[in-house]
C-alpha positions as MATLAB code, in Angstrom:
seq = 'XXXXXXXXXXXXXXXXXXXXXXXXXXXXXXXXXXXXXXXXXXXXXXXXXXXXXXXXXXXXXXXXXXXXXXXXXXXXXXXXXXXXXXXXXXXXXXXXXXXXXXXXXXXXXXXXXXXXXXXXXXXXXXXXXXXXXXXXXXXXXXXXXXXXXXXXXXXXXXXXXXXXXXXXXXXXXXXXXXXXXXXXXXXXXXXXXXXXXXXXXXXXXXXXXXXXXXXXXXXXXXXXXXXXXXXXXXXXXXXXXXXXXXXXXXXXXXXXXXXXXXXXXXXXXXXXXXXXXXXXXXXXXXXXXXXXXXXXXXXXXXXXXXXXXXXXXXXXXXXXXXXXXXXXXXXXX';
ca = [
      -7.470   26.600    9.087;
     -10.533   26.758   11.666;
     -13.063   26.265    8.841;
     -11.396   22.916    7.876;
     -11.333   21.729   11.432;
     -15.014   22.725   12.012;
     -15.951   20.948    8.967;
     -14.533   17.626   10.105;
     -15.816   18.036   13.630;
     -19.193   18.758   12.254;
     -19.100   15.361   10.187;
     -17.896   13.630   13.315;
     -21.084   14.608   15.198;
     -23.473   13.562   12.403;
     -25.448   10.347   13.533;
     -26.607    9.377    9.984;
     -23.076    9.382    8.563;
     -21.885    7.573   11.466;
     -24.588    4.712   11.158;
     -23.872    4.497    7.474;
     -20.117    4.233    7.728;
     -20.447    1.610   10.302;
     -22.493   -0.560    7.908;
     -20.107   -0.115    5.237;
     -16.904   -0.818    7.276;
     -13.632    1.230    7.569;
     -12.669    3.156    4.408;
     -10.999    6.426    3.404;
      -7.752    5.231    4.963;
      -9.360    4.498    8.349;
      -7.829    1.253    8.399;
      -4.451    2.755    8.844;
      -5.476    4.402   12.218;
      -8.094    1.970   13.540;
      -6.767   -1.619   14.592;
      -9.494   -3.743   13.026;
     -12.855   -4.758   14.174;
     -12.188   -8.392   15.327;
     -10.478   -9.643   18.416;
      -7.806  -11.605   16.274;
      -6.945   -8.272   14.545;
      -6.639   -6.388   17.769;
      -4.516   -8.978   19.449;
      -2.135   -9.061   16.615;
      -1.852   -5.389   16.781;
      -1.249   -5.403   20.574;
       1.304   -8.163   20.219;
       3.271   -6.442   17.499;
       3.421   -3.167   19.606;
       4.331   -4.941   22.736;
       7.263   -6.718   21.037;
       8.634   -3.291   20.410;
       8.464   -2.446   24.036;
       5.294   -0.285   23.720;
       2.133   -0.869   25.634;
      -1.375    0.096   24.543;
      -4.603    1.622   25.686;
      -7.597    0.393   23.739;
     -10.622    2.414   22.854;
     -13.633    0.398   21.741;
     -15.102    2.965   19.545;
     -18.877    3.889   19.783;
     -20.727    6.949   19.841;
     -24.568    8.033   19.760;
     -25.586    5.364   22.339;
     -29.431    6.097   22.736;
     -30.720    3.278   24.965;
     -29.875    0.836   27.699;
     -29.603   -2.076   25.418;
     -26.758   -0.167   23.331;
     -25.090    0.690   26.413;
     -24.958   -2.793   27.791;
     -23.734   -3.941   24.274;
     -20.911   -1.421   24.556;
     -20.034   -2.539   28.155;
     -19.951   -6.272   26.852;
     -17.717   -5.452   24.001;
     -15.258   -3.638   26.515;
     -15.229   -6.773   28.680;
     -14.694   -8.907   25.755;
     -11.494   -6.712   24.778;
     -10.347   -6.978   28.429;
     -10.549  -10.809   28.502;
      -8.506  -10.860   25.289;
      -5.921   -8.689   26.814;
      -5.788  -10.800   30.011;
      -5.912  -14.177   28.314;
      -3.164  -13.441   25.709;
      -0.977  -11.958   28.481;
      -0.861   -8.477   26.542;
       0.403   -5.344   27.955;
      -2.565   -3.234   27.803;
      -5.464   -1.397   29.389;
      -8.674    0.334   28.489;
      -9.878    3.880   27.570;
     -13.735    4.218   27.920;
     -16.068    7.142   26.983;
     -18.950    7.028   29.671;
     -21.356    8.196   26.938;
     -20.940    4.768   25.550;
     -22.174    3.397   28.771;
     -25.310    5.532   28.915;
     -24.441    8.734   30.612;
     -26.249   10.991   28.049;
     -29.564    9.500   29.174;
     -28.908    7.661   32.524;
     -25.802    8.601   34.596;
     -26.511    5.980   37.118;
     -26.607    3.311   34.405;
     -23.269    4.609   33.110;
     -21.725    4.470   36.749;
     -23.048    0.787   37.222;
     -21.622   -0.286   33.766;
     -18.215    1.304   34.612;
     -18.100   -0.260   38.135;
     -18.669   -3.465   36.640;
     -15.713   -3.114   34.277;
     -13.594   -1.911   37.103;
     -14.514   -4.950   39.267;
     -13.361   -7.186   36.340;
     -10.245   -4.995   35.864;
      -9.307   -5.709   39.482;
      -9.635   -9.480   38.588;
      -7.270   -8.993   35.847;
      -4.271   -7.845   37.892;
      -5.644   -4.263   38.587;
      -5.877   -3.342   34.896;
      -6.033    0.439   34.576;
      -9.390    1.862   33.231;
      -9.205    5.404   31.940;
     -12.270    7.503   31.509;
     -11.843    9.308   28.081;
     -12.445   12.892   27.475;
     -15.451   13.961   25.364;
     -17.209   17.417   24.610;
     -17.192   20.035   27.333;
     -20.865   19.415   27.976;
     -19.909   15.870   29.266;
     -17.251   17.087   31.796;
     -19.465   17.324   34.708;
     -20.692   13.817   34.138;
     -17.117   12.424   33.814;
     -16.129   14.017   36.995;
     -19.129   12.997   38.949;
     -18.658    9.362   37.852;
     -15.067    9.536   38.616;
     -15.577   11.100   41.943;
     -17.903    8.221   42.910;
     -15.498    5.662   41.855;
     -12.041    6.806   42.757;
     -12.460    6.037   46.446;
     -13.197    2.312   45.715;
     -10.849    1.794   43.026;
      -7.247    2.673   42.620;
      -7.014    1.721   38.826;
      -9.335    4.512   37.443;
      -8.046    7.814   35.818;
      -8.962   10.293   33.255;
      -7.998   12.737   30.750;
      -7.259   16.655   30.974;
      -7.656   18.725   28.002;
      -5.112   21.412   27.964;
      -7.183   23.951   25.993;
      -9.776   24.065   28.691;
      -9.623   26.904   31.294;
     -10.771   24.590   33.937;
      -7.733   22.300   33.291;
      -5.749   23.876   35.975;
      -8.353   22.929   38.633;
      -8.654   19.381   37.386;
      -4.891   18.925   37.656;
      -4.998   20.090   41.199;
      -7.958   17.964   42.064;
      -6.558   14.727   40.986;
      -2.847   14.456   41.998;
      -3.374   10.993   42.977;
      -4.893    9.599   39.690;
      -3.223    8.520   36.574;
      -3.933   11.334   34.146;
      -3.472   11.592   30.372;
      -2.659   15.168   29.427;
      -3.887   16.076   25.670;
      -4.318   19.393   23.914;
      -7.967   18.849   23.200;
      -9.729   17.498   20.119;
     -13.320   19.059   20.243;
     -14.478   22.456   19.085;
     -15.267   24.426   22.131;
     -16.036   28.303   22.327;
     -13.728   31.072   23.542;
     -15.685   31.173   26.922;
     -14.568   27.633   27.623;
     -11.160   27.074   25.893;
      -8.038   28.681   24.472;
      -8.429   29.246   20.682;
      -5.082   29.848   19.186;
      -2.363   27.174   18.792;
       0.069   29.442   20.618;
      -2.192   29.755   23.644;
      -3.018   25.994   23.694;
       0.588   24.945   23.417;
       1.548   27.210   26.091;
      -0.961   26.090   28.443;
      -0.580   22.407   27.658;
       3.280   22.694   28.402;
       2.553   24.572   31.664;
       0.195   22.094   32.805;
       2.370   19.067   31.983;
       5.167   20.575   33.903;
       2.891   21.338   36.972;
       1.716   17.918   36.918;
       5.089   16.231   36.650;
       6.212   18.036   39.598;
       3.366   17.474   41.931;
       1.602   14.375   40.840;
       1.499   11.194   42.903;
       0.621    8.981   39.986;
       1.702    8.386   36.290;
       1.387   11.298   33.770;
       0.658   10.248   30.480;
       2.031   13.032   28.059;
      -0.149   12.602   24.768;
       1.120   14.529   21.946;
       2.711   14.021   18.274;
       4.312   17.511   18.634;
       8.190   17.219   18.215;
       8.941   20.518   19.783;
       6.808   19.799   22.819;
       8.237   16.321   23.212;
      11.765   17.785   23.149;
      10.975   20.487   25.546;
       9.330   18.026   28.021;
      12.158   15.573   27.819;
      14.571   18.270   28.685;
      12.351   19.516   31.590;
      12.190   15.810   32.821;
      16.024   15.604   32.612;
      16.534   18.978   34.379;
      14.074   17.939   37.333;
      15.158   14.470   37.680;
      11.612   13.208   37.072;
      11.584    9.263   37.623;
      10.763    7.265   34.586;
       7.964    5.441   36.450;
       6.257    8.732   36.999;
       5.536    9.507   33.192;
       4.914    7.904   29.741;
       4.645    9.323   26.410;
       1.485    8.412   24.373;
       0.536    8.656   20.663;
      -2.237    7.554   18.491;
      -2.111    4.229   16.513;
      -1.115    4.913   12.880;
       0.698    8.327   13.519;
       4.395    9.073   13.887;
       5.281    5.249   14.306;
       9.030    5.929   13.909;
       8.999    8.575   16.585;
       7.099    6.518   18.886;
       9.433    3.410   18.448;
      12.346    5.893   18.794;
      11.120    7.147   22.285;
      10.561    3.671   23.459;
      13.974    2.684   22.409;
      15.426    5.605   24.409;
      14.046    3.921   27.521;
      10.990    5.958   27.942;
       7.710    4.262   28.874;
       5.480    4.544   25.836;
       1.789    3.837   25.255;
      -0.043    3.862   21.919;
      -3.793    4.650   21.983;
      -5.391    1.928   19.803;
      -8.937    2.481   18.397;
     -10.793   -0.720   17.684;
     -14.376   -1.517   16.311;
     -16.936   -0.714   13.761;
     -17.610    2.848   14.914;
     -14.592    4.318   13.118;
     -16.181    7.391   11.288;
     -16.335    9.886   14.290;
     -12.838    9.060   15.528;
     -11.322    9.367   11.927;
     -13.064   12.698   11.343;
     -11.544   14.071   14.441;
      -8.185   12.980   13.372;
      -8.739   14.677   10.202;
      -9.776   17.880   12.137;
      -6.640   17.769   14.078;
      -4.394   17.121   10.969;
      -6.045   17.789    7.518;
      -2.898   16.819    5.883;
      -4.056   13.246    6.366;
      -6.654   13.700    3.554;
      -4.158   11.904    1.396;
      -5.217    8.626    3.274;
      -8.753    9.138    2.095;
      -7.983    9.624   -1.618;
      -5.597    6.602   -1.656;
      -8.425    4.597   -0.276;
     -11.154    5.880   -2.438;
      -9.102    5.028   -5.762;
      -8.959    1.484   -4.685;
     -10.956   -0.655   -7.147;
     -12.829   -2.310   -4.328;
     -13.986    0.867   -3.173;
     -14.974    2.352   -6.261;
     -17.187   -0.880   -7.092;
     -19.187   -0.255   -3.978;
     -22.430    1.192   -4.930;
     -25.295    3.134   -3.015;
     -26.081    6.675   -1.848;
     -24.111    6.397    1.255;
     -20.831    5.490   -0.565;
     -21.452    8.332   -2.958;
     -22.120   10.725   -0.083;
     -19.123    9.736    1.836;
     -16.891   10.051   -1.471;
     -18.217   13.391   -1.953;
     -17.258   14.417    1.503;
     -13.731   13.252    0.671;
     -13.719   15.569   -2.455;
     -15.236   18.521   -0.568;
     -12.844   18.057    2.334;
      -9.684   18.135   -0.046;
     -11.055   21.211   -1.713;
     -11.537   22.870    1.651;
      -8.035   22.106    2.679;
      -6.422   23.291   -0.408;
      -8.543   26.529   -0.367;
      -7.893   27.373    3.382;
      -4.424   25.743    3.925;
      -2.865   29.300    3.651;
];
């Protein structure tokens, strides 16, 4: 269903809708996949997961950062979350997009902001800081900043998107770093990335195996795909991969029973926990990956408190929900 996926990715890249959604607050079922927008809510979520033997990586949601003031504000929010994790003795670390820190208009500002975060992470017991993936156009900036920091800090890592042709070279380049392996959530053209599910899955599995056999640090296997998880578990067993060399990872609000089952089996397990007001882009990308989650939107729209909300923006967002469902029904075959 490429037309449905492209539709949601287009929405995720719309600054007007993102700004409007931020002012309204999480709706359309986003609360099921975003862990609130206050520190107490986030702490409660992390404590609940930690009590089940699951660690977390927190993403302070935020996109379309356009000036230094907004970048500093994003950095301060990240530091606030880090203080909360440390002060409450929680088992968690941070996932950060360098575009939040100013990379799209001042790469040196992003570097300085991230270095300040890493210095504080060192004070907090060498807390891991992961540089998140973004659109392919950001890959050069991500690796440039990472290469400047990895010599000074041992607690920094990044993400490899399995659908990119360059993924092989990146796995080879960073054997000493902690890496999260994902399939890829952005729309990229055929000159940059594999396009079919079969091609993406095959390359993703191949890269995970390669990484597990050669890495000198932890490999985070981030997928909700049962078949891939089963396949990789057998590969780990067959090759006697030590448990401290890998973890499974899933998104908050998705496949919770499977996540808890994997943790109970004795696997290291991490949940990617989104947090904050900038929920819209994140939620649209999750719908792009799995349009079946549209039922979350409609259950939310039909709540009386949502129906009472007035204004052009709410009407527009509700129309998006209806159009999304129509597209999904039309093209799901």
